[in-house]
C-alpha positions as CSV (number, residue, x, y, z in Angstrom):
1,M,61.1,52.1,79.3
2,L,62.3,55.8,78.5
3,F,59.1,57.1,80.2
4,D,59.8,55.8,83.7
5,P,59.5,58.4,85.6
6,R,61.8,56.7,88.0
7,P,65.9,57.3,87.9
8,K,67.2,54.9,85.4
9,T,69.3,51.8,86.2
10,E,69.7,50.4,82.7
11,K,71.2,51.3,80.4
12,K,68.9,50.4,77.3
13,D,66.5,53.1,79.0
14,L,69.1,55.4,79.2
15,Y,68.4,57.8,76.5
16,D,71.8,59.0,74.6
17,R,74.3,60.0,77.4
18,E,76.7,58.1,75.3
19,R,79.3,60.6,75.8
20,E,78.7,61.6,79.4
21,L,78.5,57.3,80.4
22,K,82.1,57.0,77.9
23,E,84.0,60.0,80.0
24,F,82.4,58.1,83.4
25,Q,84.0,54.8,82.6
26,E,87.2,55.9,81.8
27,A,87.5,58.5,84.9
28,L,86.7,55.4,86.7
29,K,89.7,53.3,84.7
30,L,91.8,55.6,85.2
31,G,91.3,55.3,89.0
32,E,90.6,59.5,89.4
33,N,90.0,59.8,93.0
34,I,87.2,62.5,92.9
35,I,84.7,62.3,89.9
36,L,82.1,65.3,89.9
37,L,79.0,64.7,87.8
38,L,77.3,68.0,87.5
39,G,74.3,69.5,86.0
40,I,71.1,71.1,87.0
41,R,68.1,69.6,88.3
42,R,66.3,67.0,86.3
43,L,68.5,66.5,83.7
44,G,69.3,62.5,84.7
45,K,72.7,62.8,87.0
46,S,71.1,60.2,89.2
47,S,70.2,57.8,86.1
48,L,73.5,58.5,84.5
49,L,75.0,57.4,87.8
50,N,73.1,54.3,88.4
51,V,73.8,53.1,84.9
52,G,77.5,54.0,85.3
53,L,77.6,52.3,88.3
54,K,76.3,49.1,87.5
55,E,78.3,49.3,84.1
56,S,81.7,49.8,85.9
57,N,81.3,46.1,87.9
58,F,83.3,48.3,90.6
59,P,81.7,47.4,94.1
60,Y,80.3,50.1,95.0
61,S,78.3,52.6,97.4
62,K,75.9,55.0,96.8
63,V,74.2,57.5,99.3
64,D,71.2,60.1,98.6
65,V,72.5,62.7,100.5
66,R,69.6,65.1,100.1
67,S,67.3,62.5,101.2
68,L,69.6,62.3,104.8
69,Y,69.1,65.8,105.2
70,F,65.3,66.3,104.8
71,A,65.2,63.1,107.3
72,Y,67.5,64.4,109.9
73,G,67.9,68.4,109.4
74,T,71.6,68.0,109.0
75,I,74.0,64.5,108.2
76,P,75.0,62.8,111.1
77,Q,78.2,60.4,110.7
78,D,76.5,57.7,112.1
79,V,73.9,57.5,110.0
80,L,76.1,58.3,106.9
81,A,78.7,56.0,107.7
82,R,75.9,53.2,108.3
83,K,74.2,54.3,104.9
84,I,77.7,54.0,103.2
85,I,78.2,50.5,104.7
86,E,74.6,48.8,103.9
87,S,74.7,50.3,100.5
88,L,78.0,48.4,99.8
89,L,76.9,45.3,101.3
90,A,74.2,45.4,98.8
91,S,76.3,46.1,95.7
92,E,78.8,43.3,96.2
93,K,77.0,39.8,97.0
94,S,79.8,37.9,95.4
95,L,82.5,39.1,98.4
96,Y,79.7,40.0,100.7
97,L,81.3,37.5,102.9
98,T,85.0,38.6,103.1
99,L,83.7,42.6,103.4
100,R,81.2,41.6,106.1
101,K,84.2,39.7,107.7
102,I,86.6,42.5,107.3
103,L,83.8,45.4,108.7
104,E,82.8,43.4,111.5
105,S,86.5,43.4,112.7
106,I,86.0,47.4,114.0
107,K,84.4,47.4,117.5
108,G,80.5,47.9,118.0
109,I,79.5,46.8,114.2
110,K,77.4,44.2,114.0
111,I,75.5,42.9,110.4
112,S,72.7,40.9,109.7
113,G,72.3,40.7,105.9
114,I,72.9,44.2,104.8
115,H,71.4,46.1,108.0
116,V,73.9,47.4,110.1
117,E,73.6,48.2,113.8
118,F,76.4,50.0,115.4
119,E,76.5,49.6,119.1
120,R,79.2,52.8,120.0
121,R,80.0,55.7,118.3
122,Q,81.3,54.9,115.1
123,D,83.8,57.6,113.0
124,L,84.3,57.7,109.1
125,P,87.6,57.2,108.9
126,S,88.0,53.5,110.6
127,I,85.3,52.2,108.2
128,F,86.8,53.8,105.3
129,E,90.0,52.5,106.2
130,R,88.4,49.2,106.4
131,I,86.8,49.1,102.8
132,D,90.5,50.4,101.7
133,L,92.1,47.5,103.1
134,W,89.3,44.8,101.9
135,A,89.7,46.4,98.2
136,E,93.3,45.9,98.8
137,R,92.8,42.4,99.6
138,E,90.1,41.6,96.8
139,G,92.4,43.5,94.0
140,K,89.6,45.7,93.4
141,K,88.9,49.9,93.6
142,V,85.5,50.7,95.6
143,V,83.3,53.5,94.8
144,I,81.8,55.7,97.0
145,A,79.1,57.8,95.6
146,F,77.0,61.1,97.0
147,D,74.4,61.9,95.3
148,E,73.3,65.6,96.1
149,A,76.6,65.9,97.6
150,Q,76.4,69.7,98.3
151,Y,74.5,68.8,101.1
152,L,77.3,67.4,103.0
153,R,78.1,71.0,104.4
154,L,75.2,71.7,106.1
155,S,76.5,69.6,109.0
156,G,78.6,69.8,111.8
157,V,81.1,67.4,110.9
158,R,84.0,68.7,108.0
159,Y,83.4,65.7,105.4
160,D,85.4,67.6,103.1
161,G,88.6,67.1,105.3
162,L,87.5,63.3,105.5
163,I,87.4,62.8,102.1
164,A,90.6,64.6,101.7
165,Y,91.9,62.1,104.1
166,A,90.5,59.3,102.7
167,I,92.0,60.4,98.7
168,D,95.3,61.1,100.1
169,N,96.1,57.6,102.5
170,L,93.3,55.2,101.2
171,P,94.4,54.6,97.4
172,N,91.5,51.7,96.9
173,I,88.7,54.4,97.2
174,I,87.0,56.5,94.4
175,F,84.3,59.3,95.5
176,I,81.8,60.1,93.0
177,L,80.0,63.2,93.9
178,T,77.0,64.7,92.1
179,G,75.4,68.0,92.4
180,S,72.6,69.9,91.0
181,E,73.7,73.2,92.9
182,V,76.7,73.0,90.9
183,G,78.4,76.5,92.3
184,M,77.8,75.1,96.3
185,L,79.0,72.0,95.4
186,H,82.1,73.6,94.3
187,D,82.3,75.9,97.5
188,F,81.9,72.8,99.5
189,L,84.4,71.0,98.1
190,G,87.0,73.9,97.9
191,L,89.4,72.2,95.3
192,D,90.6,75.6,93.9
193,N,90.7,77.0,97.4
194,P,93.9,76.9,99.3
195,K,91.8,77.2,102.6
196,K,90.0,74.2,101.9
197,P,91.6,70.4,103.0
198,L,90.6,69.5,99.4
199,F,92.6,72.6,97.6
200,G,94.7,71.2,94.7
201,R,93.5,67.5,94.2
202,Q,93.1,66.0,90.8
203,Y,89.5,65.6,89.7
204,E,87.6,64.4,87.1
205,E,84.2,66.8,86.0
206,I,81.7,65.4,83.5
207,V,78.4,67.8,82.9
208,L,75.0,67.0,81.7
209,D,73.6,69.4,79.3
210,R,70.2,69.9,78.4
211,F,68.9,68.1,75.4
212,T,69.3,69.9,72.0
213,R,65.7,70.5,70.5
214,D,66.5,67.6,67.6
215,E,67.5,64.9,71.1
216,S,64.2,66.5,72.8
217,F,61.9,65.8,70.1
218,D,63.3,62.2,69.2
219,F,63.6,61.3,72.9
220,L,59.4,61.6,72.9
221,R,58.7,59.9,69.2
222,R,61.0,57.0,70.4
223,G,59.6,56.5,74.3
224,F,55.9,57.1,72.5
225,E,57.0,54.4,69.9
226,E,58.2,51.8,72.6
227,L,54.8,52.3,74.0
228,N,52.7,52.1,70.5
229,A,51.5,55.1,71.2
230,N,50.3,57.3,68.4
231,I,51.4,61.1,68.9
232,P,51.6,63.4,66.1
233,D,54.9,65.2,65.3
234,E,52.9,68.8,65.9
235,E,52.1,67.4,69.3
236,I,55.7,66.6,70.0
237,E,56.9,70.0,68.9
238,E,54.4,72.0,70.8
239,V,55.8,70.0,74.0
240,V,59.5,70.8,73.2
241,N,58.7,74.0,72.4
242,R,57.6,74.3,76.2
243,I,59.8,72.0,78.0
244,D,63.0,72.6,76.2
245,G,65.7,70.2,76.8
246,I,64.8,69.3,80.5
247,V,64.8,65.5,80.5
248,G,63.0,65.0,83.5
249,W,59.8,67.0,82.4
250,L,59.9,65.7,78.9
251,T,59.6,62.1,80.8
252,L,57.0,63.1,83.2
253,Y,54.9,64.2,80.0
254,G,55.5,61.1,78.2
255,Y,54.9,59.2,81.1
256,L,51.0,60.9,81.6
257,R,50.1,60.8,78.1
258,G,51.7,57.3,77.2
259,V,51.5,55.3,79.8
260,K,48.2,56.9,81.6
261,K,46.7,57.8,78.5
262,L,45.7,61.6,79.4
263,G,44.7,63.6,76.2
264,K,47.4,66.4,75.3
265,E,45.8,69.3,77.3
266,E,44.9,67.2,80.2
267,S,48.9,66.1,80.5
268,L,50.2,69.4,80.3
269,I,47.7,70.3,82.6
270,S,49.0,67.4,85.2
271,L,52.6,68.4,84.2
272,Y,52.0,71.8,85.3
273,S,50.6,70.9,88.4
274,K,53.1,68.7,89.5
275,A,55.7,70.8,88.8
276,K,54.7,73.5,90.2
277,A,54.2,71.8,93.5
278,L,57.8,70.4,93.1
279,I,59.5,73.5,92.6
280,E,57.4,75.4,95.1
281,E,58.6,72.5,97.7
282,E,62.5,72.9,96.3
283,L,62.1,77.1,96.3
284,S,60.7,77.1,99.9
285,H,63.9,75.8,101.4
286,I,65.9,78.9,99.9
287,L,63.2,81.5,100.3
288,A,63.2,80.9,104.0
289,Y,66.6,82.4,104.6
290,S,65.4,85.9,102.1
291,K,62.6,86.7,100.2
292,R,64.4,88.8,98.3
293,Y,65.1,85.7,96.4
294,K,61.5,85.0,95.4
295,F,61.5,88.6,93.8
296,I,65.1,88.4,92.1
297,L,63.9,85.0,90.5
298,K,60.3,86.8,89.6
299,A,62.5,89.6,88.1
300,V,64.4,87.6,85.8
301,A,61.2,85.6,84.8
302,L,59.5,88.5,83.6
303,G,62.3,89.6,81.4
304,N,64.9,91.6,83.7
305,T,68.1,90.1,83.0
306,R,70.4,93.1,83.6
307,W,71.7,93.5,87.2
308,K,70.5,96.6,87.4
309,N,67.1,95.8,85.9
310,I,66.7,93.2,88.3
311,K,68.0,95.6,91.5
312,E,65.4,97.9,90.6
313,Y,62.2,95.5,90.6
314,V,63.3,93.7,94.0
315,E,63.9,97.6,95.4
316,F,60.5,98.6,93.8
317,R,58.8,95.1,95.7
318,T,61.0,94.8,99.1
319,G,62.6,98.1,99.6
320,R,66.3,99.7,99.6
321,I,69.3,96.8,99.5
322,N,72.7,97.7,99.2
323,D,74.8,96.6,96.1
324,A,76.9,94.4,97.7
325,K,74.3,92.4,99.7
326,F,72.3,92.3,96.2
327,S,74.8,90.9,94.2
328,N,75.5,88.1,97.0
329,L,72.6,87.3,96.7
330,L,72.2,86.7,92.7
331,K,75.5,84.6,93.4
332,N,73.8,82.6,95.7
333,L,71.0,81.6,93.0
334,V,73.5,80.9,90.3
335,K,75.1,78.4,93.1
336,Y,71.8,77.0,93.4
337,G,71.7,76.1,89.8
338,Y,68.3,78.3,90.0
339,L,70.2,80.9,87.5
340,E,72.6,81.1,85.2
341,K,74.7,84.2,83.9
342,R,75.4,84.6,80.1
343,D,77.0,87.5,78.7
344,G,76.5,89.5,81.7
345,E,72.9,88.8,81.6
346,Y,70.9,86.4,84.1
347,I,68.2,83.6,82.9
348,I,66.5,81.0,84.7
349,P,67.5,77.7,82.8
350,D,64.2,75.4,83.5
351,P,61.8,77.3,81.5
352,L,58.9,75.9,83.9
353,V,60.7,77.2,86.7
354,K,60.7,80.1,84.7
355,E,57.0,80.0,84.2
356,I,55.7,79.1,87.4
357,V,58.1,81.9,89.4
358,A,56.9,84.1,87.1
359,N,53.1,83.6,88.8
360,L,53.9,83.2,92.4
361,K,52.3,85.8,94.3
């Protein structure tokens, strides 16, 4: 259903996104080696990735890199390698035996069902090579998708170099990388940085935008109709005004109001409470590096949109800071996806993030 708060896996449950899905499928058919799926948080990148992979009929492995980072505090190569293999085995049931056989030809790998054990240290290049060999023999391309791939940078392993090696030498592997911290993902990949291993490689970039006002209204209306919930247009209009086109928040409101049958005010209060807990948890990871991030965001949330005004607010709250250091903090928040810069002014693109940040103590 449209209001299922989990990432979608079926096309029928994916509202609109026809353009992005078409771009996704065309990039796969063209054999693009790197496909980037970008957009701020809660726009449905994981849902589009799930549906796109399922509709493609390509063998694929999908790894949630962020969950590995939160579990291990880094991205260990052996853990990532095991996740890649297990996901690929789970997705490719019709050719499972041939895939298993070629992977077990690597010394020290044991497979039981889709559970993988390493009896000795394994390296990703060898695993990529076997996957490419299997794909060549089967006449297929294999997709390896890293969801929230910017977290790959938080490791002692040069994953950008390993991806570059695979792209240069293993023509049957396609990489898809999603990222809500768009600037951080670009910095990690370095596709335009001559000092980085992936410099100059061809890539396809697909960007998810917020729903328009009309799309947001139609999404809620159709979702409530699907549930046979009689919600007046005036209420839908009010919710759209507050949430804007962030599909994650629209879905959560629809779930609370239409599935859990909460009243309008109770749904809004519950939405705000859940959003506050999630956003504060997300922000805690960057605030640990500098308390000034909080005051920069708070300054923007309170209406200070110019560099000079934001800096004045931050200095009032935290003391003097030199221009270069302040500019770097601002740039980082843009890279993290919490700020956008438009016509020389900074904005917080997610209205609930803006509202919650404005009330931070």
